[in-house]
C-alpha positions as CSV (number, residue, x, y, z in Angstrom):
1,X,121.5,83.7,89.7
2,X,119.6,86.1,87.8
3,X,116.5,85.4,89.9
4,X,118.2,85.5,93.4
5,X,119.8,89.1,91.8
6,X,116.3,90.3,91.7
7,X,115.2,89.4,94.8
8,X,117.9,90.7,96.6
9,X,117.3,94.2,94.9
10,X,113.6,93.8,95.5
11,X,113.6,94.9,99.1
12,X,116.7,97.6,98.5
13,X,114.5,99.3,95.6
14,X,111.3,99.3,98.0
15,X,113.2,100.9,100.5
16,X,114.4,103.2,98.3
17,X,110.9,104.3,96.8
18,X,109.8,104.9,100.4
19,X,112.7,107.5,100.9
20,X,112.0,109.3,98.3
21,X,108.5,109.3,99.1
22,X,108.7,110.4,102.7
23,X,111.3,113.4,101.1
24,X,108.7,114.3,98.4
25,X,105.8,114.9,100.7
26,X,108.0,117.3,103.1
27,X,109.1,119.1,99.7
28,X,105.4,118.6,98.7
29,X,104.0,120.6,101.7
30,X,106.6,123.5,102.0
31,X,106.4,124.4,98.8
32,X,102.6,124.7,99.1
33,X,102.7,126.6,102.1
34,X,105.1,129.1,100.7
35,X,103.2,129.7,97.3
36,X,100.4,130.5,99.6
37,X,102.6,132.9,101.5
38,X,104.5,134.5,98.3
39,X,101.5,135.1,96.4
40,X,99.3,136.9,99.1
41,X,102.5,139.1,99.8
42,X,103.1,139.6,96.0
43,X,99.9,141.2,95.6
44,X,100.3,143.3,98.8
45,X,103.3,144.0,97.8
46,X,102.6,144.7,94.2
47,X,105.8,142.7,93.2
48,X,106.2,140.9,90.0
49,X,109.3,139.3,91.3
50,X,107.2,137.5,93.9
51,X,104.4,136.7,92.1
52,X,106.7,135.0,90.1
53,X,108.4,133.4,92.7
54,X,104.9,132.1,94.0
55,X,104.4,130.5,90.8
56,X,107.5,128.7,90.9
57,X,106.3,127.4,94.5
58,X,103.1,126.4,93.3
59,X,104.5,124.6,90.0
60,X,107.1,122.8,92.4
61,X,103.9,121.5,94.2
62,X,102.4,120.0,91.3
63,X,105.8,118.6,90.5
64,X,106.1,116.8,93.1
65,X,102.6,115.5,93.4
66,X,103.4,114.2,89.7
67,X,106.3,112.8,91.2
68,X,104.6,111.1,94.0
69,X,102.2,110.0,92.0
70,X,104.5,107.9,89.3
71,X,107.0,106.9,92.4
72,X,106.2,103.0,92.4
73,X,105.1,103.3,88.6
74,X,107.2,102.0,85.2
75,X,109.8,104.3,83.4
76,X,107.2,105.1,81.2
77,X,104.8,106.8,83.6
78,X,108.2,108.6,85.1
79,X,108.9,109.8,81.7
80,X,105.4,110.8,81.3
81,X,105.2,112.9,84.2
82,X,108.6,114.6,83.7
83,X,107.3,116.0,80.4
84,X,104.5,117.2,82.3
85,X,106.9,119.1,84.5
86,X,108.4,120.0,81.9
87,X,105.4,121.8,79.7
88,X,104.4,122.9,83.6
89,X,107.3,125.3,83.7
90,X,107.2,126.7,80.2
91,X,103.5,127.7,81.2
92,X,104.8,129.6,84.1
93,X,107.7,131.0,81.7
94,X,104.8,132.3,79.6
95,X,102.6,133.6,82.5
96,X,105.7,135.5,84.5
97,X,106.8,136.8,80.6
98,X,103.1,138.7,80.0
99,X,102.4,139.5,84.1
100,X,106.0,141.6,83.8
101,X,105.7,143.0,80.4
102,X,101.9,144.3,81.9
103,X,104.2,145.5,85.1
104,X,106.7,147.1,83.3
105,X,103.8,149.1,81.1
106,X,102.5,150.4,84.5
107,X,103.9,153.3,87.1
108,X,103.7,151.2,90.3
109,X,106.8,150.3,92.5
110,X,106.8,147.8,94.5
111,X,107.6,147.2,98.6
112,X,111.0,146.3,99.0
113,X,110.6,145.6,102.5
114,X,108.3,142.8,101.7
115,X,110.4,141.6,99.2
116,X,113.3,141.3,101.1
117,X,111.3,139.5,104.3
118,X,109.2,137.0,102.1
119,X,112.1,136.4,99.8
120,X,114.4,135.5,102.6
121,X,111.9,132.8,104.0
122,X,111.6,131.1,100.7
123,X,114.9,131.2,100.4
124,X,115.6,129.1,103.7
125,X,112.6,127.3,102.8
126,X,113.7,126.0,99.2
127,X,117.4,125.5,100.5
128,X,115.9,123.1,103.1
129,X,114.3,121.2,100.0
130,X,117.3,121.4,97.9
131,X,119.4,119.4,101.1
132,X,116.5,117.0,101.2
133,X,116.0,116.1,97.5
134,X,120.3,116.5,97.2
135,X,121.2,112.6,97.9
136,X,118.2,111.3,95.5
137,X,119.3,113.6,92.4
138,X,120.7,110.3,90.6
139,X,118.4,108.4,91.3
140,X,116.1,108.5,88.1
141,X,114.7,110.6,85.9
142,X,111.7,111.3,88.3
143,X,113.7,112.5,91.4
144,X,116.2,114.1,88.7
145,X,113.8,116.5,87.2
146,X,112.5,117.4,90.7
147,X,115.7,118.3,91.7
148,X,116.3,120.9,88.7
149,X,113.1,122.3,89.9
150,X,114.0,122.8,93.5
151,X,117.7,123.9,92.2
152,X,116.1,126.3,90.0
153,X,113.8,128.1,92.9
154,X,117.1,129.1,95.0
155,X,118.2,130.9,91.8
156,X,114.9,132.6,91.9
157,X,114.6,133.2,95.4
158,X,118.2,135.1,95.2
159,X,116.8,137.3,92.1
160,X,114.0,138.1,94.3
161,X,116.3,139.6,96.8
162,X,118.3,141.2,94.8
163,X,115.5,142.8,93.2
164,X,114.5,143.8,96.4
165,X,117.8,145.7,97.2
166,X,117.3,147.0,93.8
167,X,114.2,148.5,94.5
168,X,115.3,150.0,97.5
169,X,118.2,151.7,96.5
170,X,116.8,153.1,93.3
171,X,113.0,153.5,94.2
172,X,112.6,152.2,91.1
173,X,110.1,149.5,89.4
174,X,113.2,148.9,87.1
175,X,115.1,145.9,89.3
176,X,111.7,144.0,89.8
177,X,110.8,143.7,86.4
178,X,114.2,142.8,85.2
179,X,114.1,140.1,87.9
180,X,110.6,139.4,86.2
181,X,112.5,138.7,82.7
182,X,115.4,137.0,84.3
183,X,112.9,134.3,85.7
184,X,111.0,133.5,83.0
185,X,114.0,133.0,80.9
186,X,115.7,130.5,83.9
187,X,112.2,128.7,83.6
188,X,112.8,128.3,79.4
189,X,116.1,127.4,79.9
190,X,115.3,124.6,82.8
191,X,112.7,123.2,81.0
192,X,114.5,122.1,77.8
193,X,116.7,119.6,79.5
194,X,113.6,117.8,81.4
195,X,111.9,117.9,77.9
196,X,114.5,116.6,76.2
197,X,115.7,113.5,78.4
198,X,111.4,112.9,78.7
199,X,110.9,112.3,74.9
200,X,113.9,110.6,74.7
201,X,112.9,107.9,77.2
202,X,109.3,108.0,75.7
203,X,110.9,107.4,72.4
204,X,112.6,104.5,74.0
205,X,109.6,102.7,75.2
206,X,108.0,102.7,71.8
207,X,105.5,105.6,72.8
């Protein structure tokens, strides 16, 4: 009976992995394209917010690549990938923190119009990713950590738009700087549950 149950679940699990793979490939492509777009305009508009958000896109593209790699592998592999995702998030948080501090020490005011346009495009792209990942968020640790990354993107995008509005109305760099610090804090906070759960799973696997 146990063997029969496993045989029945085998095709179901294979079908689930196939659906996950298709979704991950789409969101990987979206994030890779948006990283190039945001980083390019982040430099040209002198915006810490856009550069921070672009690095978030790059981090997510890497995360989705990890997720695809371990999709058909064991729980140990998926936990290791989740650990890598958490460390990537921490790394980007540190980068954003340093970059924002350097901008705070300068006198450059970013271009609010460019921030608003690119930020809106990024919000649409990430909302699409979140919708695609929504039904898979409870599948396993791999997909759950991926969903968390995508959810953080929405927060980041909204922050870019708020920062753009702040720069526009105040003609000051400080809304952009403030967002940089906020997104760094969000990254640190979101990395914690991913790292905690991955360590727990790895310990359960005897690692």
